[in-house]
N, C-alpha and C positions, 0 to 999 in steps of 0.2 A: 488747546487746553478746555476740557469739559467744566461745566460751571459747577463750582461745589454750592450744595444744596445746603441752603440757611433754613434750621429746622427750630423753631422757637416753642421752648417748653414752659409751661406754664406752671407754678407750683402746687396749682390745686389747694385744699384745705390742711392748713400746715398740721394740723392736730391729727390728720389721717395717715394713710400708708402712700400719699403721693410723693414724699421724698425718698423713703424707702425704694419704691420702684423706680423712682429717676437714678440714683445712686446706683442701685444694682446693675442699670442698663447702662448707663455711663462710665462703670468700671474694668467694662471690655473695651479697650483702645481700637478697636477692629471697626468700632463705629464711625470713628474718624475716617474711614476708607470711603463711607457711604455719605457723611453729610457733616456740616458745622453744627452742633447742638447750641443752644443759647437758652439758659433756663433764665426764667423772671421770677427772681423770687428775692432770696436772703442766703448770701454766701454762709452766715453765721448760723441759719437754722439748718442750713446744709450739714455744716461741721457739728452740729448738736447730733443730729441724727449719725452722723457718720460715726462720732465716737462713742453713742448708743449703743449701737448696731454692732461696733467691733469691727467695722468694715477698712476695705484697706483706701489708703487715701485716694480721693478721686479730684486732682485738682482742676481748679477753674480760674481763668484770666478773667480780672473784674472789668468790665468796660460799661461807660454810660449809653452807647448806643449800637447798634448792629453796624453802622457804617464804621466802625474802629476796628472791626474783625479783618484780620490779615492772613495768618497761616492757621490750617485747620487745629483745632482746640477745642475744650468745652470753656463756653465763656457764662459767666453770671454779669446779669443786670438786677443792679438792688432795686427793690420797688417798696421796700416795708423799711420801717424804722427802727434803729438800733434796740427799743424800748419793747419789740414784739416779742414774746418770749412762747415757744411751742409747748403745748401740754396735749402729750399724746394721748387720745381717744378721748378727748374732752370736746366735748359741742360748744364751742363760744363764738360769741360777736365777734372778737377779734379774728379770729380762724377766718371769718365770713369776710371781714375788713380787707383782710391780707390777701385772701384768694382774688378779691376783686381787683385789687389793685394790682396784679398782676396780668390778670384777664384783661382789664383796659388797658395797660401800657401797650403788651403784646398784640391785641387786635389793633392797635393806632398802627403800632411800626406794621403790622402785616398788611395793611391797607394802604400805606405808605410805600411798599413794597421792599422794605428792609430785611424782612425776612419773607422766605418762601412757601413757607407751611407752616401750620400752628397744631399743636399736639396740647390737649390739657389734660392735665390729671385731675382724679376727682374733686367736684366740691360738696358741699351740703348744702342742699336748694333752701333749705330755712334758715341758716345764718347766715347765710351772704345776700339775704333778701333785703330790700331797703329802698330808700329814694332813686338809689342808682342802679339798682337791680330789681325790676318788678316783672320778672320772668320765669317760667317755670323751670329754665333750665338752659343750658348752653346753647341748644341749637336755636332757641328763641330769641335769645339774646344776639346769637350771630346773625340771625335773618335780620335784625334790626340794625345792627351794626353795619350789615353791607350795603343797607339800603338799596338794593338791586337782587334778582335773581328772588328764588321761592326754594326756602331749606327744606330738605327732605331727609329723613333720619333714617340710615341703614346700619344695619348690623352684618359686619361681612367678615369671613373667614376662607377658608379655603374647599369648605363643603357648602356653603350657603351664605346666600346675600336677601336678609328680609329687611324690606320697605314698610313704613306706617302709614296709613290712609290718615290715622289721628295719633297723635303724640300724646304729651300728658295732660289729659282732660279726664274727669270722672267719668266712670264707665256708664254711669244712668245717661250722659250727654252725647255718647256715641252715634247711638242710632238717627238721632235727630240732626247732626253733623253729615250725616252721608247722603249724598245726592250723585246721581249719574254724572254730571258734568264734572264735579271733584274727583270721583273714582277714575274719571276716565281722563283727566290731566296727570292723575299721580300716576297710572300704567303707563302714559305716553313719556312724564318724566324720568321713570324708573327705566324703561329701555332705554332713553338717551343717554342717562348715566353710564349704562352698564355698557355701552357702546363706547361713551367718551373717556370714563373713567376706569375703566377695566379691559376695555381692549376688545370685547365681544362683539363682530360682526354684526350678528344676527341672534341676538339675545330669545332666548323661550321665558315668557312670564307667565307666571301661576298667580291667581288670585284665589283669595280664603274668602269662603262664606262669613256672613256675621253670627247667623244662628245655628245650634247645633244641627246636623244632618243636613246642612244648606237648606233648612227652613223645610224640606220634607214637602216642598210645592206644596208651600203655603201655609201647613198645618201648624208648625210652630213660629213663623214668622212668614212677612212677603218682602223682605229687604232685598233677598237675593232676584226674585222673580219683576220686581218694579224699578230696582235701584242697579243692580251690583251686574246683573246679564245684560241690561242695555248698555251700561258703559262697557263691558267687554268687547260688545257687539262693534260698538263705538270705535275703540281702538284697533281692533280687526282691519275695521274701514279706513283706518290710516297705515297699514301695512305693518302692525306690530303681531309678532307670533306671541298670542295671548289666549291661556286655557284657563276652566275654571267656570263658576267657584267652586272649592273645594271643601267639605267639612274639614277644619282644622286638625282634631284630632288623627282620623283617618290618614291624613297627609303627611304629616311628620311620623305616625306610627309604621305606615306599610314603606318609609323610607322614598318616598315619590318625589320629595324634595332635590334627590339627588339628579333627577332629570331636568330640571331648570336652572338657569342661570340668575333669575330673580325671584322673590316671594311678595308680594304684596297682601299685607296685611290690616285686616281692618281696626284695631286697635292694639296699643302699647302690648299688655301682657299675650295676646293671643300669640304673638308673633315672637315675644324676647323669651318667655317661660320655655319654649321648646329651642328657640336657637342657644340659649344658655345651656339649656342640660344637656345637647348635644354636642354643644362645642366647646364648651369649659372656658379654660384659659385662653384658648387660642382665636377669642373673638374681637373684634374691634368696633366703634362706633366711629362711622363717619357722615359726615355733612355735606351731603351731594347739593347740587343745584345753585351754589353760591360761587362768586368769582374767585374764591380763593379755597386752599384747601384745607381742611380740619379733623382730624382725628382725635380719638381719645378711646384707653383701654375701657371693655364692657362691664367694668365694677366701678363702685362706689369708694367711699372713704374709708368704711371698713375700720371704724373706730375700735372693734372687739380686738384686732388683733396689730392695732397700731403701737408701733414700737417695742414689737417682740421680736422684729427680724425673720418672720416666718413670710412675709406678704411674697406672692410668686410676681414675677416681674415680667412675665412672657405676653402678657395682652397689650403690657405699656411698650415694650419692646416691638411688636408685631404693628401696634400703632404707627409708630415710626417708620417703619420697613413701608409699611401700605400707605404711608402717606409720601412717602419717595415716588414709589410704585404709580400710584395716583396722578401726582405732578408730572413725572415724565410721559404718562399715556394721555394726558391732556396734550401736552405739546406737542407728542406726535400728531394727535387727532386733529390740530389746529395746521400742522405744516403738512398733512397729507390732504387736508380740505381746502384748503387756502388756494385761489388761483391754479387749480388742476391744469387749463389750458391758457396760454398766452392769449391775450384779448388782441383781433386784428382788425383791420380796417380795409377795406380797398374804398379806394380812390379811382373810380372810373376815369376821371377826367386825366389822371396820369397814367395810363395805360396798367390799369390794378396794380400800380405798386404798393407791398404790402407795408403798412407800418404799425410797428409794434408800439401798442400803448401802455406797455408795461416798462416802457423804457422813457428816460426824459428827452424832452424834444432838442 
C-alpha cells in the first residue's frame, strides 16, 4: 500500500485570509485521496471563520500529535489558547504570536519526520517579529531551523519558475551583495533543484541582468561584465545549460521565459512582479535547498478582504499539490541515483569469485 502523505498546514496570521483559503481547500473531500492534512491552529478559530463565511462544515479530528493519525481525514492540532480571538483584517501582536506558535510546532514535527510536507498560510512579517522570530520571512526562518542545506526561494507555476539571488533585502544593498561566486552557486543550486524536485533532466537556466539594458556594455553599470557573465561562464564549465544575462523587461515582455525551465533574478521585485502579473493565482512559493519540503501560496495576509468570503484558494490548493509532487519527485530521484550498479569485488585468490558487497556476509 502506498504511503499516505502527511501534509502539515500552519494557520498563518489568524486575522488574514489563511483560514478562509484553508477551509475552502479542505471542504473538497477529494483532497483526502492525495494526502492527510494536519492543520496546526485552533479548532475554535476554524469554527469562527466557517460560521462567519457561511461555509459548509469541514470536519476536523483533533489530535495532540501526528503520531495519532489513523484513517485519512482532516486533523487539527491546537496550538493556541482558548482566550485567543480572531479579528479579521486587524494587524495585531496576538495574531503574530498565534502564527509563530503554529509555525514552531509544525517545523518541530517536520524535522522529527512526523509530517512529510509543510504548507504555510501567510504571516505578517511585522507582527510575528520578536525575540523568537528575528527573520525577514519564512524562508530565512526555515533555513535557520533546518541547520543544513541552503534555502533558495523559488516562485513556481506551470509556465515558469523564478529563483532569487537576493531575497528580503533593501534594494540599495543588492548590488553590494552580488559577487561571481555567489551567483555561480545560485545557478548550480537552481539547476540541481529543478532536476531533483521538478524532474527536469537537463534544465535550461536563464539569468537576468541587474541593470537596465543589461548594463549597455558598461554604460549603465558594470555588474553584468564583471560579476554576472563570469558566473554564467563558471556554471557552463560545470555542464549547466545557462544563458544570459537578459534585460528583465524584454525577457518577460517578449515571452522569452517560455523557453527556460528556471530563471534566476537578481532581486525580489525584479522576478516576482513579473511572475505574479503573468501567473496570477496559479503561483506557489517553494523553499528549495532544504532537507524537507515547504510550499506556500504566493500571496500575503490580504487584510483588506479578510473575513469577506472572497479570497481565492487556488494558490493555496496548488501549494499542497506542488508540495506532494516535489516530495514524490525527490523520492524518485533518490531511488534512481542511489547505488545504480551493484558493488562487486573480485578476489583473485579464489578463482575470481564474485562477492556482492550490497548483501550481508
